[in-house]
C-alpha positions as CSV (number, residue, x, y, z in Angstrom):
1,M,28.2,3.9,-3.8
2,K,24.9,3.2,-5.6
3,P,25.5,-0.6,-6.0
4,L,26.6,-0.9,-2.4
5,E,23.5,1.1,-1.2
6,R,21.2,-1.1,-3.3
7,A,22.8,-4.3,-1.9
8,L,22.5,-3.1,1.7
9,K,18.8,-2.2,1.1
10,L,18.1,-5.6,-0.3
11,L,19.9,-7.3,2.6
12,L,17.8,-5.2,5.0
13,A,14.6,-6.2,3.2
14,W,15.5,-9.9,3.3
15,A,16.3,-9.6,7.0
16,M,13.0,-7.9,7.6
17,A,11.2,-10.6,5.6
18,L,12.6,-13.2,8.0
19,L,11.8,-11.1,11.1
20,L,8.3,-10.4,10.0
21,W,7.4,-13.9,8.7
22,R,4.2,-15.3,10.0
23,P,2.8,-18.8,9.3
24,G,-0.5,-19.0,7.5
25,R,-0.2,-15.4,6.2
26,R,-1.4,-16.1,2.6
27,A,-4.5,-18.0,3.7
28,R,-5.5,-15.2,6.1
29,A,-4.9,-12.6,3.4
30,L,-7.1,-14.4,0.9
31,E,-9.9,-14.7,3.5
32,R,-9.6,-11.0,4.3
33,L,-9.7,-10.0,0.7
34,K,-13.2,-11.5,0.3
35,T,-14.7,-8.6,2.2
36,A,-11.9,-6.0,1.7
37,R,-13.4,-2.5,1.5
38,R,-10.7,-0.1,2.7
39,V,-7.7,-0.2,0.5
40,L,-4.4,1.8,0.6
41,V,-2.4,2.3,-2.6
42,V,1.3,3.0,-2.0
43,R,3.5,4.8,-4.5
44,L,6.3,6.9,-3.0
45,D,8.0,8.0,-6.2
46,N,8.3,11.8,-6.5
47,R,7.7,12.0,-10.2
48,V,4.6,13.4,-11.9
49,G,4.3,10.7,-14.5
50,E,4.6,7.9,-12.0
51,A,1.7,9.4,-10.0
52,L,-0.4,9.7,-13.1
53,L,0.3,6.1,-14.1
54,T,-1.4,5.1,-10.8
55,T,-4.7,6.7,-11.6
56,P,-6.1,3.8,-13.8
57,L,-5.5,1.5,-10.8
58,I,-7.5,3.9,-8.6
59,E,-10.3,3.9,-11.0
60,A,-10.3,0.1,-11.2
61,L,-10.9,0.0,-7.5
62,A,-14.2,1.9,-7.8
63,G,-16.7,0.8,-5.2
64,R,-14.1,0.6,-2.4
65,E,-12.8,3.2,0.0
66,V,-9.4,3.9,-1.7
67,H,-6.7,5.8,0.1
68,V,-3.4,6.7,-1.6
69,V,-0.1,7.5,0.1
70,T,2.6,9.1,-2.1
71,H,5.6,11.4,-1.9
72,P,4.6,14.9,-0.5
73,K,5.9,16.5,-3.6
74,V,3.4,14.8,-5.9
75,T,0.2,15.0,-3.8
76,R,-0.6,18.0,-6.0
77,V,-0.8,15.6,-8.9
78,L,-3.5,13.4,-7.4
79,E,-5.6,16.0,-5.6
80,G,-9.1,16.0,-7.0
81,V,-8.7,12.7,-8.9
82,P,-12.0,10.8,-8.7
83,G,-12.1,7.7,-6.6
84,I,-9.6,8.8,-3.9
85,A,-11.3,8.9,-0.4
86,R,-8.2,10.4,1.2
87,L,-4.7,11.4,-0.1
88,W,-1.8,11.1,2.2
89,G,1.7,12.6,1.8
90,Y,4.2,10.2,3.3
91,D,6.0,11.5,6.3
92,G,9.5,10.2,6.0
93,R,10.9,11.4,9.3
94,L,12.5,8.9,11.6
95,K,12.1,6.0,9.2
96,W,14.5,4.0,11.3
97,L,11.9,3.7,14.0
98,G,9.9,1.3,11.7
99,R,6.3,0.9,12.7
100,L,6.8,3.6,15.4
101,S,7.9,6.3,12.8
102,P,5.3,9.1,12.3
103,G,4.6,8.2,8.7
104,V,4.0,4.5,9.4
105,R,2.2,4.9,12.7
106,R,-0.6,7.2,11.5
107,L,-1.4,5.0,8.5
108,R,-1.2,1.8,10.4
109,A,-3.8,3.2,12.8
110,E,-6.2,3.3,9.8
111,R,-6.4,-0.5,9.8
112,F,-6.7,-1.0,6.1
113,D,-8.0,-4.3,4.8
114,A,-5.5,-4.3,2.0
115,V,-2.3,-2.4,1.2
116,I,-1.1,-2.4,-2.5
117,D,2.5,-1.7,-3.1
118,C,2.7,-0.1,-6.6
119,G,6.5,-0.3,-6.6
120,N,8.7,-1.3,-9.6
121,W,7.6,-4.7,-11.0
122,S,11.1,-5.3,-12.6
123,E,13.3,-4.1,-9.8
124,P,12.7,-4.3,-6.0
125,S,11.5,-0.9,-4.6
126,V,12.8,-1.7,-1.1
127,T,11.6,1.4,0.7
128,A,8.0,1.2,-0.5
129,L,8.1,-2.6,0.1
130,L,9.1,-2.2,3.8
131,I,6.7,0.7,4.4
132,S,3.8,-1.2,2.9
133,R,4.5,-4.2,5.1
134,L,4.8,-2.1,8.3
135,I,1.6,-0.1,7.5
136,A,-0.5,-3.1,6.8
137,G,-0.5,-4.7,10.3
138,A,-3.1,-7.4,10.0
139,G,-4.2,-6.2,6.5
140,A,-3.3,-8.1,3.4
141,V,-0.2,-6.8,1.5
142,I,-0.2,-7.1,-2.3
143,G,2.7,-6.2,-4.5
144,P,5.2,-7.2,-7.2
145,A,6.7,-10.7,-6.8
146,V,10.3,-9.4,-7.2
147,G,13.3,-9.8,-4.9
148,P,12.4,-9.7,-1.2
149,G,8.8,-8.8,-2.2
150,R,8.1,-12.5,-2.5
151,A,8.7,-13.0,1.2
152,L,7.4,-9.7,2.6
153,M,4.1,-9.7,0.7
154,D,1.1,-11.8,1.7
155,L,0.1,-12.1,-1.9
156,P,3.1,-11.4,-4.3
157,V,1.9,-11.0,-7.8
158,P,4.2,-12.2,-10.6
159,A,4.5,-9.9,-13.6
160,R,2.5,-10.5,-16.7
161,G,4.5,-12.3,-19.3
162,D,2.6,-10.9,-22.3
163,T,3.3,-7.2,-21.9
164,Q,5.9,-4.7,-20.8
165,S,3.3,-1.9,-20.2
166,E,3.8,-0.2,-16.9
167,L,0.1,0.7,-16.8
168,L,-1.1,-2.9,-17.4
169,Q,1.5,-4.3,-15.0
170,R,0.2,-2.0,-12.2
171,L,-3.4,-3.0,-13.0
172,H,-2.4,-6.6,-12.7
173,L,-1.5,-6.0,-9.1
174,L,-5.3,-6.0,-8.4
175,S,-5.8,-9.5,-9.6
176,P,-5.9,-10.9,-6.0
177,L,-8.9,-8.6,-5.5
178,G,-10.6,-10.1,-8.6
179,V,-10.1,-6.9,-10.7
180,T,-9.0,-7.6,-14.2
181,G,-6.2,-5.6,-15.8
182,E,-8.1,-4.2,-18.8
183,P,-6.7,-1.0,-20.2
184,R,-8.0,2.2,-18.5
185,A,-7.2,5.8,-19.2
186,L,-5.0,8.1,-17.1
187,R,-6.9,10.7,-15.2
188,F,-6.3,14.2,-14.1
189,R,-8.7,16.7,-12.4
190,Q,-10.5,19.5,-14.1
191,P,-7.7,22.2,-14.1
192,K,-8.1,24.6,-11.2
193,G,-7.8,28.4,-11.3
194,D,-8.6,31.3,-13.6
195,Q,-8.0,30.4,-17.2
196,A,-8.6,33.8,-18.7
197,W,-4.9,34.0,-19.6
198,L,-5.6,31.4,-22.3
199,E,-7.9,33.8,-24.2
200,P,-5.3,34.7,-26.8
201,L,-5.1,31.0,-27.9
202,R,-8.8,30.7,-28.7
203,G,-9.8,30.8,-32.3
204,A,-6.5,29.8,-33.8
205,P,-4.6,26.5,-34.0
206,H,-1.8,26.1,-31.5
207,A,0.4,23.2,-30.2
208,V,2.2,22.8,-26.9
209,V,5.9,21.9,-27.5
210,N,7.8,20.8,-24.4
211,P,11.5,20.2,-25.2
212,G,12.5,19.5,-21.6
213,G,12.8,16.4,-19.5
214,R,14.2,15.1,-16.2
215,L,17.1,13.1,-17.6
216,D,19.4,14.5,-20.3
217,Y,20.1,11.2,-22.1
218,R,16.3,10.8,-22.7
219,R,15.9,14.3,-24.2
220,V,15.7,14.7,-27.9
221,P,18.2,17.3,-29.1
222,R,16.9,20.9,-29.1
223,E,17.4,21.2,-32.9
224,V,14.7,18.6,-33.4
225,F,12.2,20.7,-31.6
226,V,13.3,23.7,-33.6
227,G,12.6,21.8,-36.8
228,V,9.3,20.6,-35.5
229,C,8.2,24.1,-34.5
230,R,9.0,25.3,-38.0
231,A,6.9,22.6,-39.5
232,L,4.0,23.4,-37.2
233,L,4.1,27.1,-38.3
234,A,4.2,26.0,-41.9
235,R,1.0,24.0,-41.2
236,G,-0.7,27.0,-39.6
237,R,-0.2,26.0,-35.9
238,T,1.6,28.3,-33.5
239,P,4.0,26.5,-31.2
240,V,3.7,27.4,-27.5
241,V,7.0,26.3,-26.0
242,T,6.6,25.3,-22.3
243,W,9.2,24.6,-19.7
244,G,9.6,23.3,-16.2
245,P,12.0,24.2,-13.3
246,G,15.4,24.9,-14.7
247,E,14.3,24.5,-18.3
248,E,13.6,28.1,-19.3
249,P,17.0,28.6,-21.1
250,L,16.2,25.5,-23.2
251,A,12.7,26.7,-24.1
252,S,14.0,30.2,-24.9
253,A,16.7,28.7,-27.2
254,V,14.0,26.8,-29.2
255,V,11.9,30.0,-29.5
256,A,14.9,32.0,-30.6
257,G,15.4,29.6,-33.5
258,V,11.8,29.8,-34.7
259,P,10.4,33.3,-35.4
260,G,6.7,33.0,-34.7
261,A,7.0,30.5,-31.8
262,V,5.8,31.7,-28.4
263,L,7.5,31.2,-25.1
264,A,4.9,30.1,-22.5
265,P,4.8,31.9,-19.2
266,P,5.7,30.0,-16.0
267,T,3.0,27.4,-15.4
268,D,2.0,25.2,-12.6
269,L,0.5,21.7,-13.2
270,D,-3.1,23.0,-13.6
271,Q,-2.1,25.8,-15.9
272,L,0.0,23.4,-18.1
273,A,-3.0,21.0,-18.2
274,A,-5.4,23.8,-19.3
275,L,-2.9,25.0,-21.9
276,M,-2.6,21.5,-23.4
277,R,-6.3,21.2,-23.6
278,Q,-6.8,24.5,-25.2
279,A,-4.0,24.0,-27.8
280,G,-5.3,20.5,-28.7
281,L,-1.9,19.0,-29.6
282,T,1.2,18.2,-27.5
283,I,4.7,17.3,-28.7
284,C,7.2,16.4,-26.0
285,N,9.8,14.0,-24.7
286,N,9.0,10.9,-22.7
287,T,8.5,12.7,-19.5
288,G,5.9,13.9,-17.0
289,P,4.1,16.3,-19.4
290,M,3.6,13.4,-21.8
291,H,1.5,11.6,-19.2
292,L,-0.3,14.8,-18.2
293,S,-1.2,15.4,-21.9
294,V,-2.5,11.9,-22.2
295,A,-4.5,12.2,-19.0
296,M,-6.1,15.4,-20.4
297,Q,-7.1,13.3,-23.5
298,V,-5.1,15.7,-25.7
299,P,-3.5,14.1,-28.9
300,T,0.1,13.6,-27.9
301,V,3.2,13.0,-30.0
302,A,5.9,11.7,-27.6
303,L,9.5,11.3,-28.6
304,F,11.5,8.4,-27.0
305,L,15.2,8.0,-26.7
306,H,16.8,5.0,-24.9
307,M,13.5,4.1,-23.3
308,A,11.0,1.4,-24.1
309,V,7.9,2.7,-25.8
310,E,6.0,-0.4,-24.9
311,R,6.7,0.0,-21.3
312,W,6.3,3.8,-20.8
313,G,4.3,5.0,-23.8
314,H,0.6,5.3,-24.7
315,P,0.6,3.8,-28.2
316,Y,-3.0,4.1,-29.1
317,P,-5.1,6.7,-30.9
318,P,-5.1,9.7,-30.8
319,H,-1.5,9.5,-29.5
320,R,1.7,8.7,-31.4
321,M,4.7,7.3,-29.6
322,I,7.9,7.6,-31.7
323,D,11.1,5.7,-30.9
324,L,14.0,7.8,-32.2
325,T,16.8,5.9,-30.7
326,D,18.0,4.4,-34.0
327,A,18.0,7.9,-35.6
328,A,19.8,9.6,-32.7
329,G,22.7,10.6,-35.0
330,S,20.6,12.4,-37.6
331,T,18.6,15.5,-36.6
332,D,17.0,15.7,-40.0
333,Q,15.8,12.1,-39.9
334,M,14.4,12.7,-36.4
335,V,12.5,15.8,-37.5
336,E,11.2,14.0,-40.6
337,R,9.7,11.2,-38.5
338,V,8.1,13.6,-36.0
339,V,6.6,15.8,-38.7
340,A,5.2,12.7,-40.5
341,A,3.5,11.6,-37.2
342,I,2.0,15.1,-36.8
343,G,0.5,14.8,-40.3
């Protein structure tokens, strides 16, 4: 049903583009952007990494009153991030009411000067696209020039042709505001809560090892993490194996194969961030914890399977992004590459 659902969404978006078309929209938007102060950033994805990838864009908007609306499940990711005047969890009830739905109505009443849809730049994100248009009212809507976005946006922004980087493509959405897409770091708040539980890690080298991930086909095999943990111990670093919801059996299996490795306790996002900072090295799959580690400015060795490093990775010092797709059939070769990257 997925292809049919996608086709119906696209058809709806094109129909809405026709219904909501107004003459002179681009000219009015360009004029409004000359004095735009109140900006809403829209990213409705419910993944941790996607939220963190939005933080450089927020920083680039410094000097403006920046609001962010995101999925309620990831407001916890952006709480306390500098530069956000107000963080909104999108209320998705009664979406079929359009501009009269609760989530749209309360944001539309804010009368933002500009609404920036941070949806997918290579595939139309129809829900975010429609919601951005409805929220904006008379405000200027900026977003990726893909699919129906070309017709629903006031200022559709074509993707950069010189990079696949998700981070740089998102920054490029600010070009109508005169903001250049120079690289900027991911951000996360100072971890909240009591961190006394980290005391046993002080004074000895450790490393966070996170073998989990949201999608199985993107996970490096467990045996690779076992081999990496053994190599860490041989180098005098104690692996602390972390895990997310539903991943404790995987983490326990890694620890069981490596005498001397430590199974982390359950951690929330702040505790995981604090643990990464204390350990000083993170080894993980291409998943949310990778972006969190980078946001905490912790040296990160990220392992990629079947995903583009250039698009989703952070291939700059002190981080190492390793594409293991071509070595997927050889555990030994994968371990060798990762260990070489650790140094």
